[in-house]
Each structure stands twice: as C-alpha cells, then as structure tokens.
C-alpha positions as CSV (number, residue, x, y, z in Angstrom):
1,M,-40.8,26.0,-77.6
2,K,-37.1,25.9,-78.1
3,N,-36.6,28.4,-75.3
4,Q,-38.7,26.2,-73.0
5,L,-36.7,23.1,-73.7
6,K,-33.5,25.1,-73.2
7,E,-34.7,26.3,-69.8
8,Y,-35.8,22.7,-68.9
9,F,-32.4,21.2,-69.7
10,Y,-30.3,24.1,-68.4
11,F,-28.0,23.2,-65.5
12,S,-26.0,25.4,-63.3
13,R,-22.2,25.1,-63.0
14,L,-22.5,23.3,-59.7
15,E,-25.1,20.8,-61.1
16,R,-23.0,20.1,-64.2
17,T,-20.0,19.3,-61.9
18,G,-22.1,16.9,-59.9
19,I,-23.4,15.1,-63.0
20,I,-19.8,14.7,-64.4
21,G,-18.6,13.3,-61.0
22,L,-21.5,10.8,-60.9
23,V,-20.7,9.6,-64.4
24,I,-17.1,9.1,-63.4
25,V,-18.0,7.1,-60.4
26,I,-20.4,4.8,-62.4
27,V,-17.6,4.2,-65.0
28,L,-15.1,3.3,-62.3
29,L,-17.5,0.9,-60.6
30,T,-18.2,-0.8,-63.9
31,I,-14.5,-1.2,-64.7
32,G,-13.8,-2.4,-61.1
33,R,-16.4,-5.1,-61.3
34,I,-15.0,-6.4,-64.6
35,L,-11.4,-6.5,-63.1
36,L,-12.7,-8.2,-59.9
37,F,-14.3,-11.2,-61.8
38,E,-11.2,-11.4,-64.0
39,Y,-8.7,-11.8,-61.2
40,Y,-11.0,-13.5,-58.7
41,P,-13.1,-16.0,-60.7
42,E,-16.0,-17.7,-58.9
43,V,-14.8,-20.8,-57.1
44,E,-16.4,-23.9,-58.4
45,V,-17.5,-26.4,-55.7
46,N,-15.9,-29.8,-56.3
47,Q,-18.1,-32.7,-55.3
48,K,-15.0,-34.7,-54.6
49,D,-13.8,-32.2,-52.0
50,I,-17.2,-32.2,-50.3
51,S,-17.0,-36.0,-50.0
52,K,-13.6,-35.8,-48.3
53,I,-14.9,-33.3,-45.8
54,E,-17.9,-35.4,-45.0
55,A,-15.6,-38.5,-44.6
56,K,-13.4,-36.5,-42.2
57,I,-16.4,-35.5,-40.1
58,D,-17.6,-39.1,-39.9
59,S,-14.1,-40.1,-38.8
60,L,-14.1,-37.6,-36.0
61,K,-17.5,-38.7,-34.8
62,Q,-16.3,-42.3,-34.7
63,E,-13.3,-41.4,-32.6
64,Q,-15.5,-39.5,-30.2
65,K,-17.8,-42.4,-29.9
66,K,-14.9,-44.7,-29.3
67,K,-13.6,-42.5,-26.4
68,E,-17.0,-42.3,-24.8
69,S,-17.3,-46.1,-25.1
70,Q,-13.9,-46.5,-23.4
71,K,-15.0,-44.3,-20.5
72,E,-18.3,-46.2,-20.2
73,S,-16.3,-49.4,-20.2
74,A,-13.9,-48.1,-17.5
75,A,-16.9,-47.0,-15.4
76,S,-18.5,-50.4,-15.8
77,D,-15.4,-52.1,-14.6
78,F,-16.0,-50.5,-11.2
79,H,-19.2,-52.5,-11.0
80,K,-17.4,-55.7,-11.8
81,L,-15.1,-55.6,-8.7
82,K,-15.8,-58.7,-6.7
83,D,-14.1,-60.6,-3.9
84,I,-12.1,-57.5,-2.7
85,E,-9.8,-58.4,0.0
86,D,-9.2,-56.0,2.9
87,F,-6.2,-53.7,2.3
88,N,-4.3,-50.8,3.5
89,P,-4.2,-48.0,0.8
90,N,-0.7,-47.0,2.1
91,T,0.8,-50.3,0.9
92,L,-0.5,-50.4,-2.6
93,G,1.4,-49.4,-5.8
94,V,0.4,-48.2,-9.2
95,D,-0.3,-51.8,-10.5
96,D,-2.5,-52.5,-7.5
97,W,-4.6,-49.4,-8.2
98,K,-4.8,-50.3,-11.9
99,A,-6.4,-53.6,-10.8
100,F,-9.2,-51.5,-9.3
101,G,-9.8,-49.9,-12.7
102,L,-7.7,-46.8,-12.4
103,S,-5.3,-45.7,-15.2
104,E,-1.6,-45.6,-14.6
105,K,-1.7,-41.8,-14.4
106,Q,-4.5,-41.9,-11.9
107,G,-2.6,-44.4,-9.8
108,Q,0.5,-42.3,-9.8
109,S,-1.5,-39.2,-8.8
110,L,-2.9,-41.1,-5.9
111,L,0.6,-42.1,-4.7
112,N,1.8,-38.5,-5.0
113,Y,-1.1,-37.4,-2.9
114,K,-0.3,-40.1,-0.3
115,E,3.3,-38.9,-0.1
116,L,2.2,-35.3,0.2
117,I,0.1,-35.9,3.3
118,G,2.5,-38.4,4.8
119,G,0.1,-41.4,4.3
120,F,-3.6,-42.0,4.9
121,K,-4.6,-42.1,8.5
122,S,-8.3,-42.7,8.1
123,K,-11.1,-43.6,5.7
124,E,-12.2,-40.0,5.9
125,E,-8.8,-38.9,4.4
126,F,-8.9,-41.5,1.7
127,R,-12.3,-40.3,0.5
128,K,-10.7,-37.0,-0.4
129,V,-8.8,-38.7,-3.2
130,F,-10.3,-37.0,-6.3
131,V,-9.2,-39.7,-8.9
132,I,-11.6,-42.2,-7.4
133,N,-15.2,-41.6,-8.0
134,D,-17.9,-41.9,-5.4
135,E,-19.1,-45.3,-6.6
136,L,-15.7,-46.9,-6.3
137,H,-15.2,-45.3,-2.9
138,E,-18.3,-47.0,-1.7
139,Q,-17.1,-50.4,-2.9
140,L,-13.6,-50.0,-1.4
141,S,-14.5,-48.3,1.9
142,P,-15.6,-51.5,3.8
143,H,-12.4,-53.2,2.9
144,I,-10.0,-50.4,3.9
145,L,-7.9,-51.2,7.0
146,L,-8.1,-47.8,8.5
147,P,-10.2,-46.1,11.2
148,E,-13.2,-44.1,10.1
149,T,-11.6,-40.8,11.4
150,A,-8.1,-40.0,12.5
151,P,-7.4,-39.5,16.2
152,K,-7.0,-35.9,17.2
153,D,-3.5,-36.4,18.4
154,L,-2.5,-37.5,15.0
155,N,-3.5,-34.3,13.3
156,R,-0.7,-33.7,10.8
157,F,-1.8,-30.3,9.8
158,P,-1.5,-28.2,13.0
159,K,-2.4,-24.5,12.8
160,W,0.5,-22.2,12.6
161,E,0.8,-20.3,15.8
162,K,1.7,-16.7,15.3
163,K,4.8,-15.8,17.2
164,K,4.2,-13.0,19.7
165,Y,6.7,-10.3,19.3
166,E,6.9,-7.7,21.9
167,K,6.7,-4.3,20.4
168,R,9.7,-2.4,21.4
169,V,8.9,1.0,22.7
170,R,11.4,3.5,21.6
171,K,12.6,5.7,24.4
172,Y,13.3,9.3,23.6
173,P,15.6,11.4,25.8
174,K,14.0,14.0,28.0
175,V,15.8,17.3,28.1
176,D,15.4,19.9,30.8
177,I,15.7,23.2,28.9
178,N,17.1,25.0,32.0
179,K,19.8,22.5,32.8
180,A,20.8,20.7,29.6
181,D,24.1,21.4,28.0
182,T,24.8,21.6,24.2
183,A,25.5,17.8,24.0
184,S,22.1,17.0,25.5
185,F,20.3,19.3,23.0
186,K,22.2,17.8,20.1
187,A,20.9,14.3,21.1
188,L,17.5,15.5,20.0
189,Y,16.4,14.9,16.4
190,G,16.6,18.0,14.3
191,I,19.0,19.9,16.7
192,G,22.5,20.3,15.5
193,D,25.6,22.1,16.8
194,F,24.3,25.6,15.7
195,L,20.9,25.3,17.3
196,A,22.2,23.7,20.5
197,D,24.6,26.6,20.9
198,M,21.9,29.2,20.2
199,I,19.5,27.7,22.8
200,V,22.2,27.7,25.5
201,K,23.2,31.3,24.5
202,R,19.6,32.5,24.7
203,R,19.2,30.9,28.1
204,E,22.3,32.7,29.4
205,E,21.2,36.0,28.0
206,L,17.9,35.8,29.8
207,G,19.1,34.3,33.0
208,G,17.1,31.1,32.6
209,F,13.9,30.1,30.9
210,I,10.6,30.7,32.6
211,S,8.5,28.9,29.9
212,K,9.0,26.5,27.0
213,D,7.4,29.2,24.8
214,Q,10.6,31.2,25.0
215,L,12.3,28.6,22.8
216,K,10.4,30.2,19.9
217,E,12.7,33.2,20.4
218,V,15.8,31.2,19.6
219,Y,17.2,32.2,16.2
220,G,16.9,29.4,13.6
221,L,14.7,27.1,15.7
222,K,11.6,26.4,13.6
223,E,8.1,26.0,15.1
224,E,7.6,22.5,13.5
225,T,10.8,21.3,15.2
226,L,9.5,22.5,18.6
227,I,6.1,20.8,18.0
228,R,7.9,17.5,17.1
229,L,10.1,17.7,20.2
230,D,7.4,19.0,22.6
231,T,7.2,15.8,24.6
232,Q,11.0,15.6,24.9
233,L,11.6,19.2,25.9
234,I,10.6,19.6,29.5
235,F,10.5,22.7,31.7
236,V,11.3,22.4,35.4
237,P,10.9,25.7,37.4
238,T,14.2,26.8,38.7
239,E,15.8,29.8,40.2
240,I,16.6,32.4,37.5
241,R,19.1,35.2,37.5
242,K,17.5,38.6,38.3
243,L,18.6,42.2,38.0
244,N,18.1,44.7,40.8
245,I,16.7,47.8,39.1
246,N,17.9,49.9,42.0
247,Q,21.5,48.8,41.7
248,A,22.1,47.5,38.1
249,T,24.2,49.6,35.7
250,K,23.3,50.5,32.2
251,E,25.6,47.8,30.9
252,E,24.1,45.1,33.1
253,L,20.6,46.1,32.1
254,K,21.5,46.3,28.4
255,A,22.9,42.8,28.5
256,H,19.5,41.3,29.1
257,S,17.8,40.1,25.9
258,Y,14.5,41.9,26.5
259,L,16.1,45.3,27.0
260,Y,17.9,47.6,24.5
261,W,20.3,50.4,25.3
262,K,17.6,53.0,25.2
263,H,15.6,51.0,27.9
264,A,18.6,50.5,30.1
265,N,19.6,54.2,29.8
266,A,16.0,55.3,30.6
267,I,15.8,53.0,33.7
268,V,19.0,54.4,35.2
269,N,18.2,58.0,34.4
270,Y,14.7,57.7,35.9
271,R,16.3,56.3,39.1
272,K,18.7,59.2,39.2
273,Q,15.9,61.7,38.8
274,H,13.3,60.2,41.1
275,G,15.3,58.1,43.5
276,K,15.0,54.4,44.1
277,Y,12.1,52.4,42.7
278,E,9.6,51.4,45.3
279,A,7.8,48.8,43.1
280,L,8.6,47.1,39.8
281,E,5.4,48.7,38.3
282,D,7.1,52.1,38.6
283,L,8.9,51.1,35.3
284,K,5.7,51.7,33.5
285,K,6.1,55.4,34.2
286,I,9.0,55.4,31.7
287,V,7.6,56.2,28.3
288,L,9.9,53.8,26.4
289,I,8.8,50.8,28.5
290,N,5.3,49.7,27.4
291,D,3.2,47.0,28.9
292,S,4.5,44.3,26.5
293,I,8.1,44.9,27.4
294,F,7.3,45.2,31.1
295,E,5.5,41.9,31.2
296,K,8.3,40.1,29.4
297,V,11.1,41.5,31.5
298,K,9.3,41.6,34.9
299,P,10.2,38.0,36.0
300,Y,13.9,38.9,35.6
301,L,13.8,42.0,37.7
302,E,13.8,42.7,41.5
303,L,14.2,45.6,43.9
C-alpha cells in the first residue's frame, strides 16, 4: 500500500520544477493584488460631484437651445421684411444689409465679394451671394435695380487667350564630308580639334570619300557620334584622286590607306614580270590581294 501511494505521488524532476514555478506565480499574484488595492484604493463616487456634472450638462443644453432660438429668430426676421424700397446693391453698406437681417460679418463678406468682382452687373450675379439664403433672395430680387442678366459686352471675366509662340526650329549645319575643312567639322556637336584633323587626314590619304560609311574608319570617331550627326554629314559625289597601276611607284601605292608596303611591292613586281595591266581585275591574280582588299581599293585605281 505504501509503495502504491509513493508511486501515485511520485513526480519527475521536470514536474517538480513546474509545480514550484506555479506556486511562485500564485504567491506573486496574491501579493500584487494586495499592493494594488493598498496604493490604488477604490474611488468612491461622490453624489455632490455627480450633481455638478449634471448641472453643467443642463447649462450646455440651455446654451445650445438659445443659439438655435437666435437662428430661428434671425430666419423669421426675413419673413418680416415689408415695404422694401427699390435699391441698387452696389450702393449699400454694412448697416444697410444689417437692416435686411444680415449680421455685420455677413454684410462685410457681401461687400468684399462686390469689390472682388467689380460690382454687381445683374440680378443673376447677385444671386450668387452665398451669405443670403434663397428665401431672402426671393424677397429682394423684385426690388433690385439691375437687369436680370448682364450684357455680353460687359463680361468682366474674359477667357485667357493662350499666346501663340512660334516654335523655333533649330538649324543644324550641313557638312559635305568631301569639301569641308577642319573648322566646318569642329562646328558639329561632338567633333573637336583631334577628330576634325583625323577626318581631313583620312580623306587626304584615300584621295576623297566615296561613301559616308568610310567615316567609320576614322580613328577615334565613335559610331554613336556618326549616328547622331547622320543628317548633318552629307556626301556629294565628287572627283577623287586615282592611282594609275601601270605608272605608280611603290611609294605612291603604299601611301594609299588601303594598301600596305607588301601590296605596293607585289603590284609593281607583277607589272615588271607580266607587263602592263590590261584590266583592274588583273590585280586579283596577285596572291596578296584578296577580294576584300580589291573591292575597297578599286574605286581609287585606274589604268
């Protein structure tokens, strides 16, 4: 029996720890409740204070009723207007408007609006005065010495006409790549002294441009610059300087941009061995001159 009870009331280490923790929490809560009531005692409701609050509420209600009564009284005054004489709203002052039941503030607002628009020109304009309600407007309208609507030629709020500005078309210089000097090239955006000199130098080496595409061969000249200047750079076919392959020396041939020393030497040697060239296509018989080189240099050669 003793062993059974021992097994029944046996707790593991973890369970014992949990029980101890729970007991500590219960003790702390109990102590906290005692301290709470000690430092924060229950507030006793005082009947006298309640009476003061109720009296304040009644006072606010009375003030609200008084204000509503004043508004109703002011509104009823509009109904009491009798024997209204004809008048021009542009000649009345604040006191005159107060006689119609408006407050001083409302009368001043009306005068400010009149000054803003430069005076009332019609009953239609006067009806836009927001400080006067519809009922008072109806009573006053028959006695206002103004036309029903303003004449069209007296419209004081003309529409603003947009000024027409002519869009200035910027003119960009046109440059003939075969005739322009360095100064003309430098006038183009993105072309400085160096590039202008390089373009002219390349043109002289070739003997003239036969296409705008040859500008891509100019050292330092970027493709994006050529794309941007495409409409400004123009090509006009012109006479170019040509080399006679039957008479030109090695030095003259080598001076051309599309030919190296080995090409110039091969052309002269072939001529010495086989005689004069009968056609430009005979250059293709030279091993060092392939189709690509021949097509590039052909426009600059002659017999």
